[in-house]
C-alpha positions in Angstrom: 0.1 0.2 -0.2 1.4 3.3 -1.0 2.3 5.5 2.3 -0.6 8.6 2.3 1.2 12.4 2.4 -1.1 12.6 6.0 -0.9 10.8 9.0 -4.2 10.6 9.0 -7.0 8.4 6.9 -9.5 10.8 6.1 -11.1 9.0 3.7 -12.4 6.6 6.1 -13.8 9.4 8.6 -15.2 11.4 5.3 -17.5 8.4 4.8 -18.3 7.6 8.7 -19.8 11.4 8.5 -20.9 11.0 5.3 -25.1 11.1 6.1 -24.6 14.0 8.5 -23.0 16.4 5.8 -26.0 14.6 3.1 -28.9 15.5 5.9 -27.3 19.3 6.1 -26.9 19.6 2.7 -30.4 18.8 1.4 -32.0 21.1 4.7 -30.1 23.6 3.2 -30.7 23.2 -0.6 -34.8 23.2 0.5 -34.0 26.5 2.1 -31.8 28.7 -0.2 -31.0 32.3 0.1 -29.3 34.5 -2.4 -26.8 37.6 -2.1 -24.9 38.7 0.9 -27.8 37.7 3.5 -28.5 34.8 4.0 -29.5 34.4 8.1 -31.8 31.2 7.5 -28.5 29.7 5.8 -26.1 30.8 8.6 -28.3 30.0 11.2 -28.3 26.2 9.9 -24.5 26.2 9.7 -24.1 27.4 13.6 -26.2 24.7 14.7 -24.5 22.2 13.1 -21.2 23.4 14.5 -22.4 24.1 18.3 -20.8 22.5 20.7 -17.9 22.2 18.7 -14.2 24.5 20.1 -14.5 27.1 17.6 -14.2 30.8 17.9 -17.1 32.4 16.0 -15.8 35.9 14.4 -18.7 37.6 12.3 -18.4 41.2 10.2 -21.5 43.5 9.4 -21.3 43.4 5.4 -22.5 39.9 5.5 -23.8 36.8 7.3 -20.8 35.1 7.1 -18.6 34.1 9.5 -15.0 32.9 10.4 -15.3 29.7 12.6 -11.4 29.3 14.4 -10.1 26.1 15.7 -6.6 26.4 17.5 -5.1 22.7 17.5 -3.6 21.1 20.3 -0.2 22.9 19.7 1.1 25.8 18.1 3.5 26.1 15.2 2.7 29.6 13.9 1.2 28.2 11.0 -2.7 29.0 9.8 -4.5 27.4 6.7 -8.0 28.8 5.8 -10.8 26.5 4.7 -13.7 28.3 2.3 -17.3 26.8 1.8 -19.7 29.7 0.3 -23.6 29.4 1.4 -25.5 31.9 -0.9 -28.0 30.4 -4.3 -29.1 31.8 -7.3 -32.2 33.5 -8.5 -33.7 30.6 -10.6 -36.5 28.4 -10.5 -35.2 24.8 -9.8 -37.1 21.7 -12.0 -34.9 19.0 -10.6 -38.4 16.9 -9.4 -36.1 16.2 -5.8 -37.6 15.6 -3.0 -35.7 17.9 -0.9 -36.0 20.6 -3.7 -35.9 23.9 -3.0 -39.4 25.4 -1.6 -38.5 29.1 -2.3 -40.0 30.3 -5.2 -37.2 31.6 -7.9 -34.6 30.5 -5.9 -31.9 27.3 -6.5 -29.0 26.3 -5.2 -27.9 25.1 -8.7 -24.1 26.0 -8.1 -23.5 23.5 -5.2 -23.1 26.1 -2.5 -25.5 24.1 0.0 -22.8 21.1 -0.5 -19.7 23.7 -0.4 -21.1 25.0 3.4 -21.9 21.3 4.3 -18.4 20.2 3.1 -17.0 22.0 5.2 -19.1 21.3 8.2 -18.3 17.8 7.8 -14.5 18.7 7.9 -15.0 20.8 10.6 -16.4 18.3 13.1 -13.6 16.0 11.7 -11.0 18.1 12.4 -12.4 19.2 16.1 -12.3 15.7 17.0 -8.8 15.4 16.2 -8.1 18.8 17.9 -5.0 17.6 19.9 -3.0 16.3 17.2 -3.4 19.5 14.8 -0.2 21.6 15.6 -1.7 25.1 14.0 -5.2 26.6 13.5 -8.0 26.1 11.2 -10.1 28.6 10.1 -13.1 27.9 8.5 -14.9 30.6 6.2 -18.7 30.6 5.5 -19.4 33.3 3.1 -22.5 34.5 1.4 -22.7 36.4 -2.1 -20.4 34.2 -4.3 -23.0 35.0 -7.4 -21.8 38.0 -8.1 -22.5 40.1 -5.2 -18.5 40.1 -3.7 -19.0 38.2 -0.4 -15.7 37.4 -0.2 -14.1 40.4 -0.4 -16.5 42.0 2.1 -15.8 39.7 4.9 -12.0 40.8 3.9 -12.9 44.4 4.1 -14.9 43.8 7.7 -11.4 42.7 8.5 -12.0 38.9 9.0 -9.1 37.9 7.4 -6.9 39.9 9.0 -8.6 39.3 12.4 -8.0 35.6 11.8 -4.5 35.6 10.3 -4.4 32.5 7.6 -1.2 31.8 5.8 -2.5 29.9 3.0 -6.4 29.8 1.4 -7.9 26.5 -0.1 -11.6 25.8 -1.8 -13.3 23.4 -3.3 -16.0 23.8 -5.9 -18.5 20.6 -7.0 -18.5 20.0 -10.9 -21.5 17.8 -12.3 -19.8 17.4 -15.7 -16.4 16.4 -14.2 -16.2 12.1 -13.4 -17.5 11.0 -9.9 -14.6 11.5 -7.3 -12.2 12.9 -9.2 -10.3 16.1 -8.5 -10.2 18.8 -11.4 -7.0 22.0 -11.1 -4.4 23.7 -12.8 -1.7 25.8 -11.4 -2.0 29.5 -12.3 -5.0 30.9 -13.6 -7.7 28.8 -12.6 -10.9 31.2 -13.8 -11.3 34.8 -15.2 -11.9 37.7 -14.2 -15.1 39.4 -15.0 -15.7 42.9 -15.7 -19.7 44.5 -16.9 -19.1 46.9 -19.4 -21.5 49.6 -20.4 -21.7 52.0 -23.1 -23.7 54.4 -24.0 -24.3 56.4 -27.7 -25.9 59.9 -28.1 -26.9 61.3 -31.4 -29.3 63.0 -32.9 -33.2 61.5 -33.2 -35.5 61.8 -35.7 -38.3 60.7 -38.3 -36.9 57.1 -39.7 -37.8 58.3 -43.1 -35.2 61.3 -42.5 -32.2 60.0 -41.7 -30.0 63.1 -43.2 -31.7 65.2 -40.5 -30.3 63.0 -37.6 -27.5 61.2 -36.4 -28.5 57.5 -36.1 -26.8 56.1 -32.8 -27.8 52.3 -33.7 -25.1 51.7 -36.7 -22.3 54.0 -34.7 -22.6 51.2 -31.9 -22.8 48.2 -34.4 -19.7 49.8 -35.6 -18.0 49.9 -32.2 -19.1 46.5 -31.4 -17.0 45.2 -34.3 -14.6 47.7 -33.9 -13.9 45.7 -30.5 -13.9 42.5 -31.8 -10.9 43.6 -34.0 -8.9 44.8 -31.5 -9.7 42.0 -29.4 -8.9 39.9 -32.0 -5.6 41.6 -33.5 -4.1 43.3 -30.3 -4.5 40.7 -27.8 -2.2 37.7 -27.7 -3.2 34.3 -28.1 -1.0 33.6 -24.6 -2.7 35.7 -22.8 -6.2 36.3 -23.8 -9.5 38.3 -23.5 -13.1 37.3 -24.2 -15.1 40.3 -25.1 -18.9 39.8 -25.3 -21.4 42.2 -25.9 -24.5 41.2 -25.1 -27.3 43.2 -25.5 -27.8 46.3 -27.8 -31.0 48.7 -26.8 -32.3 51.1 -28.8 -35.4 52.7 -30.3 -38.8 52.3 -29.7 -41.2 52.0 -33.0 -40.2 51.1 -36.7 -40.4 54.8 -38.0 -38.3 56.7 -35.4 -34.5 57.3 -35.2 -33.5 57.4 -31.3 -31.1 59.1 -29.8 -29.3 56.8 -28.0 -28.3 53.3 -28.1 -26.8 51.1 -25.0 -24.6 48.3 -25.0 -23.9 45.7 -22.2 -21.2 43.0 -21.9 -18.6 41.5 -20.0 -15.2 41.2 -20.2 -12.9 38.1 -19.2 -9.3 38.1 -18.8 -6.6 35.5 -17.2 -3.9 38.3 -16.4 -4.2 41.6 -14.3 -2.1 43.5 -17.2 -4.2 42.0 -20.2 -7.4 43.3 -18.2 -5.8 46.6 -17.8 -5.3 46.8 -21.5 -8.7 46.2 -22.8 -10.6 47.8 -20.6 -8.8 51.1 -21.6 -9.4 49.8 -25.1 -12.9 49.7 -24.4 -13.3 53.4 -23.5 -10.8 54.7 -26.4 -13.0 52.8 -29.0 -16.3 53.9 -27.2 -15.5 57.3 -26.9 -13.6 57.8 -30.5 -16.1 55.7 -32.2 -18.8 57.6 -31.6 -16.8 60.8 -31.8 -16.2 60.0 -35.6 -19.3 59.8 -36.5 -20.7 62.8 -34.8 -21.9 60.7 -31.2 -20.7 61.0 -27.9 -19.7 57.7 -26.5 -19.6 57.2 -22.7 -18.2 54.4 -21.4 -18.1 52.6 -17.9 -17.2 49.4 -16.3 -18.0 47.5 -13.7 -15.0 46.1 -12.2 -15.9 42.4 -11.3 -13.7 39.3 -9.9 -10.1 39.3 -10.1 -8.6 36.2 -11.8 -8.7 33.1 -9.5 -5.1 32.4 -9.3 -3.5 29.0 -8.0 0.1 28.7 -6.2 1.7 26.3 -7.7 3.0 24.4 -4.3 -0.4 24.7 -3.2 -1.9 23.1 -6.6 0.6 20.7 -6.1 -0.1 19.7 -2.8 -3.8 19.0 -3.7 -3.0 16.6 -6.4 -0.6 14.9 -3.9 -3.5 14.1 -1.8 -6.3 13.8 -4.2 -4.0 10.8 -5.3 -4.2 9.4 -1.8 -7.6 9.8 -1.9 -8.8 8.6 -4.9 -5.6 7.0 -7.0 -4.3 7.7 -10.2 -7.6 8.4 -11.3 -8.4 11.0 -8.0 -6.8 13.9 -10.0 -6.7 15.7 -13.6 -5.2 18.4 -14.7 -7.5 21.3 -16.2 -5.5 22.0 -19.4 -6.8 25.3 -19.9 -8.3 27.7 -17.8 -12.1 28.2 -17.4 -13.6 31.7 -18.5 -16.0 31.8 -15.5 -14.9 33.8 -12.7 -14.8 33.1 -8.8 -14.8 35.4 -6.0 -12.8 33.2 -3.5 -10.0 35.2 -6.2 -10.3 37.9 -3.8 -8.7 35.7 -1.3 -6.3 34.4 -3.3 -5.0 37.7 -4.0 -4.2 37.9 -0.4 -3.2 34.5 0.5 -1.0 32.0 -1.0 -3.3 28.8 -2.0 -5.8 26.5 -4.5 -8.9 25.7 -5.3 -10.2 23.0 -6.8 -13.1 21.0 -8.7 -14.8 17.7 -7.1 -16.0 15.7 -9.6 -20.0 15.0 -9.0 -21.8 13.3 -12.0 -23.9 11.0 -10.8 -23.0 7.5 -11.1 -23.9 5.6 -14.3 -24.0 8.9 -16.0 -21.8 11.0 -19.0 -20.4 13.5 -17.0 -20.2 16.0 -20.4 -24.0 15.7 -20.7 -25.3 16.3 -17.7 -27.0 19.2 -16.3 -23.9 21.8 -16.0 -23.6 24.2 -13.0 -26.5 27.1 -13.1 -29.1 25.0 -15.1 -32.7 24.4 -12.9 -31.5 20.7 -13.5 -28.4 20.1 -12.0 -27.7 17.2 -9.9 -24.9 15.8 -8.0 -23.7 12.5 -6.8 -24.1 12.9 -2.7 -21.9 10.1 -2.1 -19.0 11.9 -3.3 -18.8 14.8 -0.8 -17.3 12.3 1.6 -14.2 13.3 -0.6 -14.4 16.6 -0.1 -14.8 16.4 3.7 -11.8 14.6 3.5 -9.9 16.6 0.9 -10.5 19.3 3.3 -9.4 17.4 6.7 -6.3 16.4 4.4 -5.2 19.5 3.4 -5.3 21.1 6.7 -3.2 18.6 8.5 -0.9 18.6 5.9 -0.3 21.8 5.5 0.0 22.7 9.4 2.5 19.6 9.6 4.7 20.8 6.5 3.3 23.8 4.8 3.9 24.2 1.4 7.1 21.5 1.9 
């Protein structure tokens, strides 16, 4: 038998506690909450943690909290494990017995599983408290789905107060083989910014465009110019995705409107390319509009940073994943995903890594399963034991040896 990279058989411990994790996950799944304020979910999580030797730290901006476990000895290391808890504004269509009972809200991204796995890990690590040579911080975070929950918790001082040296997170994935962990060093997920532009011309009669300044063809030219700029000025080795997903103007067939609105998204894998494309967006909107006698106003809603995995932390997760699942326990992601994740705020402050956990239901084709953010997304709950095992093994391994 291959020697484990940790002293404890966390796989067996994760399996032993699976029933409680599944029960908690289902309770959260049936009662989803959206955004930064998730009081019912927070209450469920705190109740599940009652009686454990944990210090609770809270902020004022969200219902998130940090639960701190201090080990039997202290070598000066502190590791953070994150689980998010918020749902999406979607109507569930899974038909599950424990499907959402809240109209227009669904746990379609697995945050119910993430927070339940983290509670399972907290219980297991508390049981081994005397053997831990440092401190574990469990970060229970709302507001991941576009609400910047991690940033608010950091701004509330919770990261500074708990002082972790490294941070880790897991995310379930219904389109990866069950039980497999998937990640990569370097950029894992993209930054995400929202692009807005207003093109102002001069409205008038649709039959007399020469008396007007039509903003619609100008807006179309801007869209084309943006795509050309990205294609010819952004290197394929450091890519960007710029999508204009909405053009809104006009009221009827025979009226040229006075303005046209553009809405889109920008995704990049480095801060350098991000800044460069942001500036290009502003310049193109302004100058193309001006060339046609229009006024172009561009604004950018800055979103999540790039999710950047530390190479040492990713290597540690790979080592543990192979302990848990053998050679099939780990797959290196060939390229980053252009979706975004607000654990990026934590990884901007600390070295660490995030990995996906395959939860494709047994017997299913992972590639054809309903994906994340789908109204019919389901998971193989048995695999949550592997998530608990990974959290626990990361904590023990990091506290023992750091990234060595």
